[in-house]
Residue, then its C-alpha position, 0 to 999 in steps of 0.5 A: m863735082t858741080p859748081l852747086l855742091e861746093r856752094i851746098r858745102d859752105l852753106i852747110r859748113m856756116e849754119g849747119p845740116i840743112p833740111v831736105s827742103v832747103f837742099m831741093t830748093l837749092c837744087l832745082h831753083d838757084p838762080e845761077h847753078g839750079y836744074y831749072a835755070s841751067n839744066p832742064g832735062i824734059g825728054r832727057d832726064f824724064q818724059t811726061a805724059p803730054e810728051i808720050s802723046q797728044v791725046f793727053g793734052e787733047l783731052l784736057g783742052l776740051w775739058a777746059a772748054h767744058e768747064w768754061i762752058g760750065m762757069g757761063s762762058p765768060e768773056t775772058i778765061f785765064l787758062v793757067e799752067p804752072g810748069p809747062g815744061r816745053g810748051v807741048m801741053m799747052d799747045d795741044m789743049l789750045r789746039a784742041a779747044k778750037v772746037a768749042p765756039g767761042f772759047i779760044d776767043a775768050l781764052r788768054p793763056v798763062l805760063i807760070e815758069a821759073s825757068p829761064v831757058l824753058a820759058g824761052v822755049q814756051a814763048q817761041k812755041l806758042a807765040s801765035y796765042n800771045p801767052i802771058g809769062v810769070r814766075q808765080l802764080s800771085a802774079a797771074p792776072d785776075g778773073p775767071f781762070i782754069l788752071i791745069a797742072n802736070e807733074f807740077l806738085d812733085c817738084l814742090p820741096i819736101r821736108q822728111y821726118v823719121r820716128d824711132e824709139t826717141g821720137w821724131a826727127e827731121r831728115c836733113i843734109g850734112l857733111s861727112t868726115t870726108g866732106d861728102l854730103t850725106f843725110g842725117r837726122s836733127p830732133s824735131p817736134d812731131p810733124p803737123d798732121a802725121p797719121d797715126g802709126a806713121d814712121q816716115l813722113e814728107r810734107a811739102p811746106g809749099m802746098a799751103g801756100l798753094i791752097s791759100e792762093l787758090s783760096e783767094r782766087f776762088a773767092r774773087g771769081p769762078g775758076r778750077a784747078l786740075f792737078i795730075d801728078y803721081g803719088p799714092p791717092a789715099y795715105s801719105p808718103g814715107d821716103t820717096l825722094r829721087a833723082y833722075r839724070d839721063g833717064r835713070q835714077a840717081d843718087p839724089l846727093s851726087e850732082p846737086g843742080r844737074c838732077d832732077l829732084t822729085a818725090d811723091v805727092d800726098f794727095s790726101h794731105l792736099a784734099r785735107l788742106a783744100e777741105a779745110a779752106g772750104l774748097r770743093v775737092d773732087g778726087p783724087t781718081s786714076q788718071g786712067d779712069f780720068l782720061l776714060r771718062l773724058g773720052f780717051a778710047e774715042r779720041c785714040a781711035r780717031l788719032s790711030a785712024r789718022a796715023g796710017a803706017r804709024a798707027d801702032p806705035v801712036q796706039r801704044a804711046a797713048m796706051r800707056l797713059v791708061d794702062p794700070l802697069d804703067m801711068g794709069s794708076r801710078f798718076q792721079a788727078i785731083c780737082l780743086s773748086p770754089g765750094s759753091a761749084g758743081a762737079p767738073a767732068g771726069f770725076 
């Protein structure tokens, strides 16, 4: 039994079954026993693209420099990363971006991190760059910005809806007769923007707030927001809630607070929200195609040449990023910009 499990049981006993979104929020963000507060498991429970190959972050750093130039090379540019993990991607981006004259001098890294444990790791790793640490986007400094988020949207708490002959219901979590957590259903109005013919649907309520925040920032100045994550490019996911612990998939209800919870990103819904807010939307396009357009092959060849005896494992790791049978087609890239902006590189 985890410390958080009894708290969730007490909540359900007092208030009744809770939506999946509430369960995810408690499991991931409880300040005392949540996953990010006490048990973040990058490299143990899961492995992200920047941890697999430095090529990923390096190409994104060069992309950021290119977009900064396209904005007119503002004197100050905030490079914002939500959910920076151990700071590996930001470190790789900043190292690669040094080749762009003036970019590093103009750049201020901003790290949006909810985990005190990871915030400490990031601050130590990136100390020479004097990063600004905040807990949410609304607290980030105002000004021209480039936001790059890898595997951030998949952690937004989701609401799940199911439909049968009686209509739509929301999937919720209650208690079995033996006191164990169990899935159930609660009658619900039709979910917003439900695709025709769908009988399962996931929605991340926080996505609308994210678009609203980006829209307000774009209205005050230039910017780009690049998201790379996993999910289908052109349709809404059904039931994709998953839990990971020690590199293996686990029962999402089994150990609240000790497992990473995640769900596929609904890129089609994100694009519709952004377009409705008047933003420019480029993508989604597969991660493999995006990285290849940014010069993946050339960058990978140079890295392998420098690796010497380690060239083969270095090459194999990097190829996972673009392999259609691995991360290349499973992950998508999408870029949001002010409505008046031109096309970003890679799309």
